C-alpha positions as CSV (number, residue, x, y, z in Angstrom):
1,M,129.5,92.5,139.0
2,P,125.7,92.6,139.0
3,E,124.0,93.0,135.6
4,E,122.6,96.5,136.0
5,P,125.8,98.2,137.1
6,R,127.6,96.3,134.3
7,V,125.2,97.7,131.7
8,A,125.5,101.2,133.2
9,A,129.3,101.0,133.0
10,G,129.0,99.8,129.4
11,H,126.8,102.8,128.5
12,A,129.2,105.2,130.2
13,Q,132.1,103.7,128.3
14,I,130.3,104.1,125.0
15,A,129.4,107.7,125.7
16,E,133.0,108.5,126.7
17,Q,134.2,106.9,123.4
18,A,131.7,108.9,121.4
19,R,132.9,112.2,123.0
20,E,136.5,111.3,122.2
21,N,135.5,110.5,118.6
22,V,133.7,113.8,118.1
23,A,136.6,115.8,119.6
24,R,139.2,113.9,117.5
25,R,137.3,114.3,114.2
26,A,136.6,117.9,114.9
27,R,140.3,118.6,115.5
28,S,141.2,116.6,112.4
29,W,138.9,119.0,110.4
30,E,140.9,121.9,111.9
31,A,137.7,123.2,113.5
32,D,137.9,126.0,116.0
33,E,137.4,125.5,119.7
34,A,133.8,126.7,119.6
35,T,132.7,123.9,117.3
36,I,134.5,121.3,119.4
37,E,132.9,122.6,122.6
38,R,129.5,122.6,121.0
39,A,129.8,119.1,119.8
40,E,131.0,117.9,123.2
41,A,128.2,119.8,125.0
42,F,125.7,118.2,122.8
43,L,126.7,114.8,124.0
44,K,126.9,115.9,127.7
45,R,123.7,118.1,127.7
46,P,121.4,117.0,130.6
47,G,118.1,118.4,129.3
48,R,116.4,117.1,132.5
49,L,112.7,116.1,132.7
50,S,111.8,115.9,136.4
51,S,108.3,114.7,135.9
52,V,109.2,111.2,134.7
53,G,110.2,108.9,137.5
54,A,108.4,106.5,139.8
55,H,105.0,107.4,138.3
56,A,106.2,106.6,134.7
57,T,103.6,103.8,134.3
58,G,100.7,106.0,135.1
59,Q,102.0,108.8,132.9
60,V,102.4,106.5,129.9
61,A,98.8,105.3,130.5
62,A,97.7,109.0,130.7
63,L,99.5,109.7,127.4
64,A,97.9,106.8,125.7
65,A,94.5,108.0,126.9
66,Q,95.3,111.5,125.5
67,L,96.2,110.0,122.1
68,R,93.0,107.9,122.0
69,A,91.0,111.0,122.6
70,H,92.6,112.4,119.4
71,G,91.6,109.3,117.5
72,A,94.8,107.3,117.7
73,R,94.7,103.5,117.8
74,V,96.7,102.8,120.9
75,G,96.2,99.4,122.6
76,L,97.8,97.4,125.4
77,G,100.6,96.3,123.1
78,E,101.6,99.8,122.3
79,V,101.5,100.8,126.0
80,L,103.7,97.9,126.9
81,A,106.1,98.7,124.1
82,A,106.3,102.3,125.4
83,Q,107.1,101.1,128.9
84,R,110.0,99.0,127.6
85,A,111.2,101.9,125.4
86,L,111.1,104.2,128.5
87,A,113.3,101.8,130.4
88,A,115.9,101.8,127.6
89,V,116.5,105.6,127.6
90,D,117.4,108.3,130.1
91,A,114.1,108.9,131.7
92,A,115.3,112.4,132.8
93,D,116.1,113.5,129.3
94,R,112.9,115.1,127.8
95,T,114.1,114.6,124.2
96,E,114.9,111.0,124.6
97,V,111.6,110.3,126.4
98,F,109.7,112.2,123.7
99,F,111.1,110.3,120.8
100,A,111.0,106.9,122.5
101,L,107.3,107.3,123.4
102,R,106.4,108.6,120.0
103,A,108.1,105.7,118.2
104,S,106.2,103.3,120.4
105,L,102.7,104.8,120.4
106,C,102.4,106.4,117.0
107,S,102.2,104.6,113.6
108,T,100.7,107.3,111.3
109,R,101.5,110.9,110.4
110,A,98.3,112.1,112.0
111,E,99.1,110.3,115.3
112,M,102.6,111.9,115.3
113,T,101.0,115.3,114.8
114,A,98.7,114.8,117.8
115,F,101.5,113.4,119.9
116,A,103.2,116.7,120.6
117,G,100.1,118.2,122.2
118,A,99.4,115.1,124.2
119,F,103.0,114.9,125.5
120,T,102.8,118.5,126.7
121,A,99.5,117.9,128.4
122,V,100.9,115.0,130.4
123,F,104.5,116.0,131.0
124,G,104.2,119.8,130.9
125,A,105.7,122.4,128.6
126,G,109.3,122.3,127.7
127,E,111.8,122.4,124.8
128,T,112.0,119.2,122.8
129,R,114.5,119.3,119.9
130,D,115.3,116.6,117.4
131,P,118.9,115.6,118.1
132,L,119.5,115.2,114.3
133,D,118.8,118.9,113.8
134,E,121.5,119.9,116.2
135,L,124.0,117.4,114.8
136,G,123.2,118.7,111.3
137,E,124.1,122.3,112.4
138,I,127.4,121.1,113.8
139,A,128.2,119.2,110.6
140,K,127.2,122.2,108.5
141,Q,129.8,124.3,110.3
142,A,132.5,121.7,109.9
143,L,132.0,120.6,106.3
144,P,133.4,123.8,104.7
145,R,136.7,123.2,106.6
146,V,137.3,120.0,104.6
147,G,136.4,121.5,101.2
148,I,132.7,120.3,101.1
149,P,130.4,123.2,100.2
150,P,127.2,123.4,102.4
151,Q,123.9,122.5,100.8
152,G,122.7,125.2,98.4
153,D,126.2,126.3,97.4
154,E,126.4,124.3,94.1
155,P,128.9,125.6,91.5
156,Q,127.6,128.1,89.0
157,G,126.3,126.5,85.9
158,T,125.1,123.4,87.6
159,E,121.4,123.1,87.1
160,L,119.4,120.5,89.0
161,T,116.1,119.1,87.5
162,P,113.3,119.4,90.0
163,A,111.7,116.0,90.8
164,P,108.2,117.2,89.8
165,A,109.6,118.1,86.3
166,A,111.1,114.6,86.0
167,W,107.8,113.0,87.1
168,S,105.9,115.1,84.6
169,E,108.2,114.0,81.8
170,E,107.7,110.4,82.7
171,E,103.9,110.9,82.9
172,L,103.9,112.4,79.4
173,L,105.8,109.4,78.1
174,R,103.4,107.0,79.8
175,E,100.3,108.6,78.1
176,K,101.8,109.6,74.7
177,D,100.9,107.5,71.7
178,F,103.8,105.4,70.4
179,A,103.3,106.7,66.9
180,E,104.2,110.2,68.1
181,Y,107.4,109.3,69.8
182,T,110.7,110.9,68.8
183,D,114.0,108.9,68.8
184,A,114.9,110.5,72.1
185,E,111.6,109.6,73.7
186,R,112.0,106.0,72.5
187,A,115.3,105.8,74.3
188,A,113.9,107.4,77.4
189,A,110.9,105.0,77.5
190,R,113.2,101.9,77.5
191,R,113.6,102.1,81.3
192,L,109.8,102.1,81.7
193,L,109.4,99.1,79.4
194,Q,112.0,97.2,81.4
195,R,110.1,97.9,84.6
196,I,106.8,96.7,83.1
197,A,108.5,93.6,81.7
198,L,109.2,92.4,85.2
199,R,105.5,91.9,85.7
200,G,103.7,89.0,84.1
201,P,101.4,86.0,84.4
202,L,101.7,83.6,87.3
203,R,100.4,80.1,88.0
204,R,100.1,78.0,91.1
205,S,102.5,75.2,91.7
206,R,102.2,72.1,93.9
207,R,104.7,73.4,96.4
208,T,103.2,75.4,99.3
209,V,104.5,78.4,101.3
210,P,103.4,80.0,104.6
211,T,100.7,82.6,104.3
212,T,98.6,84.8,106.6
213,R,95.4,84.4,104.5
214,R,93.0,82.3,106.6
215,R,91.0,80.9,103.6
216,E,94.0,78.8,102.7
217,T,95.0,75.3,104.1
218,H,95.6,75.0,107.8
219,D,99.3,74.2,108.6
220,L,99.0,71.9,111.6
221,R,102.7,71.3,112.0
222,A,103.6,75.0,112.0
223,T,100.8,75.7,114.4
224,I,102.1,73.1,116.9
225,R,105.6,74.4,116.6
226,A,104.4,78.0,117.3
227,S,102.5,76.8,120.3
228,L,105.7,75.4,121.9
229,R,107.0,79.0,122.3
230,T,103.9,79.8,124.4
231,G,104.0,76.8,126.7
232,G,101.7,74.7,124.5
233,E,98.9,77.3,124.2
234,L,97.5,77.7,120.7
235,L,97.4,81.4,120.3
236,E,97.7,81.6,116.5
237,R,96.9,79.3,113.7
238,R,99.3,79.0,110.8
239,Y,98.3,78.5,107.1
240,R,99.9,77.6,103.8
241,E,99.1,78.3,100.2
242,P,100.4,77.1,96.8
243,A,103.5,78.9,95.7
244,Q,103.4,80.9,92.5
245,R,105.7,80.5,89.5
246,P,105.9,82.3,86.2
247,R,103.3,81.1,83.7
248,R,104.5,80.7,80.1
249,L,104.0,83.9,78.1
250,V,103.7,84.0,74.3
251,L,104.0,87.3,72.5
252,I,103.1,87.6,68.8
253,C,103.7,91.0,67.1
254,D,102.4,92.2,63.8
255,V,105.2,93.8,61.8
256,S,103.3,94.6,58.6
257,G,103.2,98.0,57.0
258,S,100.1,99.2,58.9
259,M,101.7,98.5,62.2
260,A,105.0,100.4,61.5
261,P,104.2,103.3,63.8
262,Y,103.8,100.9,66.7
263,S,105.8,97.7,66.0
264,R,109.2,99.3,67.1
265,M,108.1,100.1,70.6
266,L,106.1,96.9,71.0
267,L,109.2,94.9,69.9
268,Q,111.2,96.8,72.6
269,Y,108.6,95.6,75.1
270,M,108.9,92.0,73.8
271,Q,112.7,92.2,74.1
272,A,112.5,93.4,77.6
273,C,110.1,90.5,78.5
274,V,112.4,87.9,77.0
275,A,115.5,89.4,78.8
276,A,113.8,89.8,82.2
277,R,111.6,86.7,82.6
278,A,111.8,83.0,82.1
279,R,109.3,81.0,80.0
280,V,108.7,83.7,77.4
281,E,108.4,83.0,73.6
282,A,108.4,85.8,71.0
283,F,107.1,85.7,67.4
284,V,106.6,88.3,64.7
285,F,104.5,88.0,61.5
286,G,103.6,89.8,58.4
287,T,102.7,87.3,55.7
288,R,104.4,84.5,57.6
289,L,105.4,83.7,61.2
290,T,109.0,84.0,62.5
291,R,110.2,82.9,65.9
292,V,112.6,85.6,67.3
293,T,113.0,84.4,71.0
294,R,116.7,83.6,70.5
295,E,117.4,86.9,68.7
296,L,115.8,89.0,71.4
297,R,117.8,87.5,74.3
298,G,120.5,89.6,75.9
299,R,120.8,92.8,77.8
300,D,121.7,95.0,74.8
301,S,118.3,95.8,73.4
302,D,119.6,97.6,70.3
303,R,121.6,94.6,69.2
304,A,118.8,92.3,70.0
305,L,116.4,94.2,67.9
306,Q,118.9,94.4,65.0
307,R,119.2,90.6,65.2
308,A,115.4,90.2,65.1
309,A,115.1,92.5,62.2
310,A,117.7,90.6,60.2
311,A,115.8,87.3,60.9
312,V,112.5,88.6,59.4
313,D,112.0,88.6,55.6
314,D,108.5,90.1,55.4
315,W,109.0,93.3,57.5
316,S,106.6,96.1,56.6
317,G,104.8,94.0,54.1
318,G,101.3,92.6,54.0
319,T,99.4,90.7,56.7
320,R,98.0,87.2,56.8
321,I,97.1,86.7,60.5
322,G,95.2,83.4,59.9
323,E,98.2,81.7,58.2
324,A,100.6,82.9,60.9
325,I,98.4,81.5,63.7
326,A,98.1,78.3,61.8
327,V,101.9,77.9,61.7
328,L,102.0,78.8,65.4
329,N,99.5,76.0,66.2
330,R,101.0,73.4,63.9
331,E,104.7,73.9,64.3
332,H,105.1,75.6,67.7
333,G,102.4,74.0,69.8
334,R,104.9,72.3,72.0
335,R,106.8,75.5,72.6
336,I,103.5,77.2,73.7
337,G,102.4,74.4,75.9
338,R,98.9,74.1,77.4
339,G,98.1,76.9,79.8
340,A,100.2,79.7,78.2
341,M,99.1,83.4,78.3
342,V,99.0,84.5,74.6
343,I,99.3,88.2,73.7
344,L,98.6,89.1,70.1
345,L,99.7,92.6,69.1
346,S,98.1,93.7,65.9
347,D,95.7,96.3,64.4
348,G,93.6,93.5,62.9
349,W,94.1,94.5,59.2
350,D,94.2,91.2,57.4
351,R,94.4,90.1,53.7
352,G,93.8,86.4,54.5
353,E,90.6,84.4,54.6
354,P,88.5,85.2,57.7
355,E,87.3,81.6,57.9
356,E,90.9,80.4,58.4
357,L,91.6,83.1,61.0
358,A,88.4,82.2,63.0
359,E,89.3,78.4,62.9
360,E,92.9,78.9,64.0
361,M,92.0,81.4,66.7
362,A,89.5,79.0,68.1
363,R,92.2,76.3,68.2
364,L,94.6,78.6,69.9
365,Q,92.1,79.6,72.5
366,R,91.4,76.0,73.4
367,T,95.1,75.5,74.0
368,A,96.0,78.7,75.8
369,Y,95.1,79.8,79.3
370,R,94.1,83.3,78.0
371,V,94.2,85.0,74.6
372,I,94.6,88.8,74.9
373,W,94.6,91.0,71.8
374,L,96.4,94.4,72.0
375,N,95.2,96.7,69.2
376,P,96.6,100.2,69.0
377,L,93.5,101.4,67.3
378,A,91.4,100.4,70.3
379,A,92.8,103.4,72.2
380,D,90.2,105.5,70.4
381,P,86.9,105.4,72.4
382,R,85.0,105.4,69.1
383,Y,86.8,102.2,67.9
384,E,84.8,99.2,66.9
385,P,86.3,95.9,65.7
386,L,84.6,96.1,62.3
387,T,87.4,94.8,60.0
388,R,87.1,91.3,58.6
389,G,90.0,90.1,60.6
390,M,88.8,91.5,63.9
391,Q,85.3,90.2,63.4
392,A,86.6,86.7,62.7
393,A,88.9,86.7,65.7
394,M,86.9,88.5,68.4
395,P,84.7,85.4,69.4
396,H,87.9,83.7,70.4
397,V,89.6,86.5,72.2
398,D,89.3,86.8,76.0
399,R,90.2,90.5,76.2
400,L,90.7,93.3,73.7
401,L,93.0,96.1,75.0
402,P,94.7,99.1,73.5
403,G,98.4,98.7,72.8
404,N,99.4,102.2,71.8
405,S,101.3,103.6,74.9
406,I,103.3,102.8,78.0
407,A,100.1,103.2,80.0
408,S,98.4,100.5,78.0
409,L,101.2,98.1,78.5
410,E,101.1,98.8,82.3
411,A,97.4,97.9,82.1
412,L,98.2,94.7,80.4
413,A,100.8,93.8,83.1
414,E,98.2,94.5,85.8
415,L,95.6,92.4,84.0
416,M,98.0,89.4,83.6
417,E,98.9,89.5,87.3
418,R,95.3,89.9,88.5
419,E,93.8,87.1,86.3
420,T,96.5,84.5,87.1
421,A,97.6,85.2,90.7
422,D,94.9,83.2,92.3
423,R,94.7,80.3,89.8
């Protein structure tokens, strides 16, 4: 059998099977005859469009011109795609032609809005209805017969939270100061922290991957392979760029008494980072430094935080930042490694010697890729780093950011990605 009759026969067989399925399912739902007849009529409806035929090519070109007049970006590629789409549908069915051409010629909401008028101008006025609307009405009539209430018939007492309200609640959590959180808000913010923790610093590796950015290395082998598909003609150059892998991230949180309103939420963020990403080290300090990376591992954040609290002896005590950084440099230098992104979370109140803090911060900066200080007090626009600790540390800090809210941690994640993605 020739190819075209065979395809037509296949389409007819599929349509017949669809009609049988609709009728069988409608009867299984104990639907009345009117519903069955309407479903079958939907599949058989001709909805003829006599103006599409031998002049289809010219009409598609005219439709493209109409769309261009309305500002749509329709080129030769879109016109050819529309011709192919028209050949794949029933050219006499106005609805099929309408949606096939719209899908091929329109790519934005504005273009789709202009399409209806352009289609009418070329093919004349007529009724064009979305097939899904009619199928939806048929289903709406059939659903009550199988015990499924139609939309809007929710049982009494069931109250749905509107999406805007949910968004507003999340936005309030994002901007609210950690010190003002309730226990319920801390629990609700956990999901946001887990989302932020997925974002972190990256570094370039020696391995390369394909890219579309032309400023990268030309991939001659891939370019030649692509040309074989076009008879040896070089139509497009291929490029490669270094792959990116996670950069080591070191988080150091102040758990002294002055940081008590913020340390709980900041530790939740640290736990989410340790659980979600590879190459993360976590430390806390008051008067001395404690590594808590192992304690913070695991999906159960509550248990992880309990383990970390049990491992720290100087919780809510004094602060000696210089001594803590000295231990970090001396005993954990190999864990940090050269090129790590170091995040220090502290309000800067320090009882130690400023000279020691300045010396150890300078040493840390020479080893690290970046040193970023998150200070909850910096959220106040009037804040100035005037304490002895902050004055000693600031010359050796690459960026000072607030660390008092979900929004400030989102800004940190964005900064880490932006500063390391191209390096």
